N, C-alpha and C positions, 0 to 999 in steps of 0.2 A: 274373552271373558270366561268361557267354559274351561279353557286350559288353565287359567289362573286358579280355578276352584277345583282342580282335579282331585286333590286330597280330600276336600269336603264331600265331593260326590262319591268318592270311593268309600269314605266312612259311612255315609248315609246308606249306600247300597249294601255294604257288608252288615250294617246294623239291621236293616230290614230283612235281609236273607236269614240272619241268625235268629231274629225274632219270629219270623215265619216258621222256621224249622222247629222252634220250641213250641209254638202254638199248634201247628198243623199236624205234627207227628205224635203218635202214642208210644213209639219205641223209645225206651229210656236211653239207649246209646245215641240215637239220633238227637235226642233232646240235649245231651251233653255236648255233642258236636255243635249244635246250634248255639249253646251258651258260649262255647269256645270261640266261635266265629264272631259273636256279639262282643265278647271281651277283646278280641284282636282289633275290632274296629275302634274301640275306646282307646286302646294303646296307640293306634295310628293317629287318631284325633289329637291326643294329648301331645305326642311327639311333634306333629306338624304344627301345632299351635306354639310350641316352644322354640321352633326354629327362628333364629335371628339372621336375616339376610346380611351378608358381609361379616358376620361374627366369626371369631376364631376361638380356639380352645383357650381357656383362662390361664395362659402362661405369659408371664410378663416378658415382653420383648420390645425392642425399639421399633417405632413406626406403627404399632397396633393400637387402635383407639377403641375398637368395639369388640366386646367379648360375648361369647355365648354362655348362658347359664347351664352348668352341667346337672343341676338339681332335678329338673324334670326327667332327664334321661336315667338318672340313678333311681328315681321313684318308679319309673316304668320297668326297669330291670327287676326291682323288688316285686312289683305287681306281676310280672311274668313268672317269677318263681312261685309266688303264692297261687297264681292261676294254674300252674302245672300241678302243684300239690293238691289243690281243690279238685281238679279234674281226676287225678289219681284216686282221691278219696271217693269221688262220685262213681268211678269205674269199679272200685272195690265194693261199694254198696250195691251196684247193679249185679255184681257177681253173687253177693249174698242173697239178693232178691230172686235171682235166677234159681239158686239152690232151694230156696224156700217155696217159691210159687211155680217153679218150672216154666216161667215165662218172663219176658222183659217188656211185654206189651201192657201199657197202662190200664186199658179197659179190662183185660183178662185178670189182672191183679186185683182191680177194684171189684170185679164180679165175684172172684173167689172170696174176698173179704166180706162182701155182702152176704154171700151164702153161708159163710161161717158164723156171722153175727146172727143171722136169722135162725140157724140151728141152735145157737146158744140161747136165744130168746125163747124158742119153743121148749127147750129143755128146762129152762127156769119156770115157765108156765106150768109145765107138767109136774114139777117137784113140789 
């Protein structure tokens, strides 16, 4: 029974690992890695659900009665490309944040923002 659900267990474990990394770590690079792991688990889930046992490529031939639908695989290829582009955009944003705040730790960035906002509020009160 467990062997038959191997893909499902793999998907659940990868999803939980990715979600844990996003929630537990304050480092922006680690958060991006967690999102990528989570995204990969969704790809695996979608492809494993699209698998047709005994199905072949949708090419007309004699003796073949069951075909696999290629659409889910094409959609996943598109999703992979979009995922790579999104990850690249996220990494470029992390580089800009590092240049601006000199840190990629979420708490340090938030602390710097809070200090800056407090100094602006004090300057407005004094004016």
